N, C-alpha and C positions, 0 to 999 in steps of 0.2 A: 913398453909398460913392464914394470916388474913381474917375476912371480910371485904365486901368490902366496908362498911361502914368508916373502920377504917384507910382505904389506901385513898389517896387522889390522884383520877386519874386526870391528867392532859389531855389537848385536845389534837386531834390529830396535828402532826406538831411544839405543843408547846415545845418539846425539846430542841426546838433552844431558847428560851428563859426563861424556868424554868428549875430547877433542879429535879430529880427524887431520891429516897430514894430507898438505898438496900432492904428494906422491900415491896417496892411497884412491884417487879420482881421475878417471878419464875426461879428456874433454877432446872436441871434435877437431882442434887444430894437429892434433899426435895421431889423427888417422893414417892407416898404412895405404900402400899402392892399392891393395884389393878393395880395402874399404873404400878409395876415393873413385875407384871404377865401377862397385855395386851402386854408389851415391849416383854417379853421374847415369848409369844403367836406370836406376829407379827413376829419376829426374827426367830423363826423354820420355819414360812411359808415361809419366804424368802430364806433361807439356806436350805431347803428342796424341795422347788418347784419353787422359781421365780429364784433363781441362776441357778439350774439345767436346766430349758428349758425356761424361761422368754423369753430369745432373739430369739424362734421360733412362727412364726406365728400360724403355726396350733396348738398351746398350747394355744393361748390366751384365748379362750372360755372355757377350762376347768381350767385354773387356776381362772378365774374369780368367775366360780362355787364353787371353792374352798373357795376361798375368803367370798364368800357370804357364805357359810355353817359355817365360822368359825364368822361373822359377822363383817367382816372388812369394807365390802361395806356401810354398815348403820351405822356403830359406830356413826356418827357424825348426824343422823337423828333421832328426837324424836321418842321415844316408840310409841306413838299412830301410826305412819306411818310406824311403822315396823322395825324401827331402834334399836340402844342401847342407846341412848341419851346420852352418854359420854360427858366431858367435854371438854372444847378446850385445853387444855394442856396435856389429854389423847389423843386426835385424834394428836396431833404434834409428839407426842411419836410414834404411829401407821405410821404416814408420814416418819418418818425417818428412821424407821427401814423396810419399803417397799422402800424406796429409795435406800436400799443397794442391793437390786434385780437386777439392769439393768434397762437401759433406756426403752426397750422396754415395759415393764411390767408396767412398771412406767407409761408410758403416757397412756396405755389403762385403768391404774385403776386412773389416775388422771382425765381424759377425762370422766369416768363415774362419779366419786363419787362427782367431784368439778362441772365445767361448766355442765355435764350432768345431774344432781340432782338437785344443790342448787337453780337454777331459777324456778323449779316448787315449791322446800319449800318456796322460799320467795315470790314469786309471783302467786302460782297457786290456785285456788280456792280450797275448802275445798272437792270438789267432785274429782277434778283433781288428788288432793295430795294421798286421799284415793284410787283412780284407780291406780295410777302410780309408787307411792313410794315403796310400800311393798314388788311389784315385781323387783326394782331397788334396794332394800336392800337384796334381798334373791339371787339375781343374775339370778333369772328366765329370765330376762330381761336386756339387754344390752341398753346403752345409747350413742347417738352422738350429737354434739354439730354443728349446719350447722349455721354458720356464714360469713367466707370467701368466697369470690369470686373472678374468676380470675380477673377481673379488680379492686376490691377492698378489700384490705389487711388490712392496718393499717387505712385508711379510710372507715371502715366498713358502716357508713351512706350512703354510694354512691352505695349499693346495686342495684341489676338491678331484681333481682327476684320480681315478682310480686304475688300479691294473689286480686284476684278478686271476689266479689261476686257474688254466682250462681244466676240464675234468679230467684228460688223458695226462696231465699234468708235464706235458711238452710246451706250451706257451703261455703267454700272460694274454689277459684281453682287456687291453686299453680304452676307458671311454673317459671322455670329458672335453675339455676346449681351454685353450690357451689363445692368450692376445698379444699384439703388438710383436708380432714374430718377425723379424727381419729375414729377409732372403726367402719367407715362407712361399712366394710365387713360383720360384722355381728350384729349390732344395730339392736334392736326391736323397738325402741324410737329414733325420731328424734326430738332436739330442732332447729326448723326452723326460719329465720327471712328473713322477703317479705316485699315491698312496697304494702299497701294495697291503692288502686286507683293510683297506682303509686307516691306516695309521704308520707304515713303514714308507715314510720318505725316499724315493729309490729312481736311479735314473737306467734310461733303457734307449739303446740303439733302434730306430726305426726308420726302414726305410720307406720313404715318401709315396713309392707307388703301392705300397700293401693296402688291401682292400679296406675301406670303412674311415678311411682319411679324406676328409673333404676341407675346401678352403672359403674363407669369406672373401668378400672382395676387397681390393686392395683400399687402405685406409686413407682418407682424405686430409692430409697432414697438413701441419703450418709451414714444415719445412722437410727438408732431406726428402724431397718428392720422387726422385729420381730411383731412391731405393725402394724394395717391396716389405711391404708391412701388411700381414694380412691375419686373421685369427683363423685357427687350426682348429678342426672339429675332430674328435675321433668316436667312433662307434663300434666298440666291440673290435679292434683293431688287433688283432692276432700277431704276436712278437714273439719269436722263438727264446726259451730258456737262457738259448747261449748269449744271446743280446743283451742281457742284463750287462749294466756296466757298472764295474764295482761292486758292493755289496749290498744284497737288500736291504732298505733301511739305513744307509750310510749315503743316499744321495745328499745330503746337505754339506758331507765333507766336501762332494764333489761341485756343487755348486758356490759354495763360498770360496775355494780354492782357485776355480777358473775364474772368479772375480778379481782374484788378488791381481794375477797379472794381467786381468782385462783392462783393469782401471790403470796401470802403469800403460798399457799401448794407447789406450784414449788419450790420457795427456801427452804421452810422445807424440801422436798425430795432429793434437790441436797445436804443437810446437811449429809442423808446416803450414797449417791453416793461419796460424798468427804471420808467421813471415810472408805468407803470400798478401796478407789484407795490409800489412805495413808496406809492402813493397808498391802496391797499388797505390795507397795514401800518398806517398813521397812523389810517386810521379804523376799524379793528377797535381798535387800541390804546385810542383812545377810547372804545369802545362798550364794551370787556368790565373788567367789574368784578371784583375781586380783593381780597380785606381791606377791602371797603367804598370802595374808590377805582378808578379807571379804571387800568389796566397802563402805562397812558403816564405817570403821575404816578413811575414807578420807575427809578431810573438806569441798569440793564442795559438795558431797552427803550429808554430815550431813547439811550444807546450805539448801537443798532442803528439807529434811525432817522434820527441825524446821519449814520451813516457811509454810509447808503443814499444819503442826498441828497447829500453830498460827493462820492462817486464819480458821481451822475447828473449833478452841475453840472460837474465836470472834464470828462466825458466829452461833453458838450455844449458844452464849451469847445472840445475838440479836435477833435470832428465837424465843426462847422461852419467852424473853421480850415482843415481841410483842404477841407471844400466850397470854400470862397472860393478858394484856392490852384490849385484845378481850373478853376474859373470863370474867373479872372483869367488861368490860364494858356491858356485855351482861346481866349479874347477875345484874346490878345497873338498867338496863331498866325494867326486869322484875318486880325487886322489885316496879317499877313505874306504872306497870300495862300493859308492853309490852307483846304479845305471845312470846314463845321461838323463832320462825321463825322471828319475824319483829326484835327481841334483835339481834339476830344475824347477819342480813342484815345491822342494823344501826350500830350496833359495827364496822362490816368491813368496812362501808363508812366513819366513823367516822377516820379510822386508815387507810385510804386509802395510804396516804403518807409513813408511815413506813411498808406497804405491798409492795408499790413498790419498798420499800428502799432493802429489804429481797429477790424479785424476782432479782434486777439487781445484788446484792452482791452475792447471793448464785449461780447464775449462771457464774458468772466470775471466783468465787473463784473456784468452780469444774473445770472450764476450766482451770485454772493453776494449780490445783492439778494433774488432769488428765494426762496434757501437760508432767510435771515433773516426774509422775510414768512411762512415757513413755521412757522418757530421762533416768530415772535411769536402766531401763531394756536395755537400749542401743539398740542394732539392734533386739535382742529377742522383745522388744517393737514394732518394726514393722512387726511382723509375727503375724498372726492371731491366731496361737496357744497359744498366750498370751492374759490374759486379758486385757491389757492397750491398744490393738488395736481397740477393741469393743469400748471399753470405750471411746475414743478419738472420735471416730466417733459420737457414741450417744450422747455426752454432748454437743456437737454444737448447737444442735437447743433450745436447753436452753435461751440461749440470743434471740432468735427471737420469740418464740412464747408467749402467753398470753401478746403479747406486747412487741415489741423489746425493747430494753435496751436502745437504744436512746428516743424511747419515751415514757417508763417509766420513765427517768431523766427529762425529759421536763414537763411532767406530775406533777411531783414532786414538783418543783419549780411554775408551774402555779396554785396549787393547795394551795402550801403554801400562795404564795399572794392573791390569792380570798379569803383563811379563814381570813389573815390581813385586807382586804378591808371590809369584811364583820362585822369586828370587835369580829370574833370567836376567835381570839387571836390577843395580842398586839404587832406588831412588832415596831410599830413608835415609842412608847416612849423609849424602849431599843436600838434601833436603833440612836435616836439623841442621848442618854446619851453616846454613845460609840463616836459618832464624837465630842462630847464635850470633852470626856478622850483625843482624839489625841491632843489636844492643851497644856495638862498638862505633868509633869514629872512623868514618870513610877515608881512604886513604886519597891523597893530595899530590902524589905523585904524577907526573906527566907520562904517559906511555912511551915508550921509545920504539924506534924501526918505523920504517915508511908505512906501515900499516897498523900501527901500535893503536890508534884510536881505532881502530873497527876490530882490531883484537880484544880490546877491552871491552869495547860496545858488546859484542858477541858473548864475551865470558859473562857480562852482566844481565843480558837478555835471558840467558840461560839461568841465571841466579834468580830473576823476575819467575821466571815460569818456575823453576823449583818452590819459591815462595807460595806462589798460588796456589798449585796442584797439591802441594803438600799442605798447606791448609786445609783444603776443601778435603782431602783423602782423611786428613786426622779428623776433622768434624763426623766425615762420614762413620770412622771409626768408633767415634764418642756419642753416636747416634742422636747426634744434632743435626745432621744433613741425609738425605736422600738423593743420591744424585742422579737415580733413575728418574725421580721426580724432577728434575734441575738441568734440562737441556740446554736452557740458556747457558748455564755455567759450563756445561762440556762443551758447547759450540765456542766458548771464549777460550776455553783450555786448548781447543785444536788450533785456533788462530794463532794459540802462543807458540805451540808448537811448529806450526806452517812457517809462521814469521821466522824463527831460529833456522829451521833450515834450510828454507832458501838464503837467508842472508848468507848461512855457512858456506853451503854449494860456491855462492856468489864470490866470497872472499877466498876461498880454496882456489878457486878457477884464477882470479887476477892473482895470486901469489906463486900459482904453477907458470904462468904465461908473463911474469916479469921480465926474465930475460929473454924470452923467445919474439922473433919479429910477427908483427900482426899486421891486418888491414890497415888499421887506424892507428893515430899516435897515441901513447900510453895515456896520455892526460885524456883522453876519451874515453878508457876503459875505467881510468881511476874518478871521474865524473860521475860513470855509472855506478860505480861503488858507494860514492859518497852520497848521493842522491839516495839511492835504494836506501843506506843507513839511517839517513836524515827521517826520511819518511817511514820508515820502521819505526824510529824511535818515539815519534807523536803515537802510531797506530798501535802499538805495543803498549804505552803507558795509559790510553783508554781502555783497551780490552783487558788488561790487568785489573784497573780499578772498578770497571762495569762486574768482573768475576767477583772482586773483594766484597765491593758495597750490595751484593747480592746474599753473602752468607755472614756477614762479619758485623760488628757495630763497636761502639763504644772506644774504649784505649786502644783494644785490639786493632780496631779498623785503621785507629790513625797510625799506629806504628805501621800497619801494612802501607798505607800509602804514603808515607815517609818514605818506606822501602822502595817505593814504585820511582818515586822522583831521585832516588838515589842510582838505582838500577837503570834508568831512562837519562842517561845525561850525556848522549851523542852532543858534539858541538854545533850551533848552528853556523849553518854555511848559506853562500848567495846561490840558493839551488836556480834562480832565475838564468844566470848566467852559465851553468853549469849544465842546464837543460838547453839552452840556445848552442852551448858547443856541441853536446851530442846533436842536436838537430842539423846546424849547418854541415856536419860529417855527412851525415846520410844524404841531406839535400844536394851536396856538392856530387856524391856519387851515382844520387838517381837511384838508388835502391837501398834494400835492406843489405848492407855487407858489413859486418863485424865478425 
């Protein structure tokens, strides 16, 4: 990996208007020896422990203790606070491998290591970090994050839990109710959000043994049944003033920043779950005999296996791209004098759009992959005796927590517009150039180079998005559109951004690995690239058309729709044969190996 200084870092969201080089990304194929050892250690833990009993509620505490002994709970925490201080890419590898072990332990692990620890690292005083983080890294203590209430989910700032200063001024008395709290049943420390003086949203570090805390029964959940999820009740719980986390009235800063990296970590872990589900699908398809042959011989099954593999490979490309952006940004900020923890915080804030993208795509790809795993198993997939049934129930929550996918989509576009309006990135100039381009004849020159078609398509997809988002923004500024009331358009805009980021990540990885030895023949990876671009071409054309028809009309709409045809012109290919090529490789390997 090149030094930070040698790689041009683009700003968060700037992937829409700038091009990245293959050298700027990290791919798992270039993992060093330490990272390979860490991967094997995390995989062994998943294989021997979490895949065997990670679905059992009574096993969670013991599994967390063992994860702590291995250093997995503090891998991302600086050594000064009891962690291992591993870099972002290595932690991404750990997250992927833990993700293979099943939804229940994934939830326990993520709630502890992410939203249960990072707010302390990012916003805690030195005394708070020294007191709590070593215990959380070792697994001696477990953490829970108490934000959601019965009447405030997505609208977290509407929380009703109160924190009133005691008469002697030495503590805050917290009263209220929290809901859907992961790890509540065995947590030793709770990060609790409450309104000081009824209106100042603030975070507190609350020891679970404090008098006045009581728990509801374990929730009867559809999935992740092995994770602890309870209501937590606070009745005048005295919390020392020194346990205020961050500043009074600034709890929203903590909540939102914890979610930035939490979203990335969730998407990262879904990648491991997706690989596991795909591997199960391949093995079953090879074993199941119908009509005197394995069902893996049939085109309908091969289509499913290929689509699973394409989605995993694309997601993996994007996950490690974002991981490296976070790592390089952290290194750059440390070079500028920031502390490690502040550099981590600011890096996640810088790439909040990309983190949200990973969360949305990872959860939706896992959704598809598990659904098709169940379908490939047929009636057996509907039986709890087989793996797909539990995976099907467990994966559904991923589209809801860490912010619903709908909220994340709208946040992506809102954050992009905010960065453009504040001058962090320049969208106005490129959007205006696209508008002028619509009045000119398109170039008929055939792209050059092995990946010329994909490079042109990616450039066109970016122009398409600038056309749509630029037109919507102009109508908003002209007072003809209120995007706050047009969530469907925001959702369309997010899907354009997501498609571009995923496609570019895939292309960059393919280019970077062109001259490297890989598990499969080059034609398999090229087939993945071509099928993804072909499918995306049609998806983006529809998404853009849906958005444009929502706010434009007459000649203006006709011009825009001509632009859609112009910018969505990736050539037709025989996707059936290319999917069969991908599937047959997986079938021969009897596993997901790409």
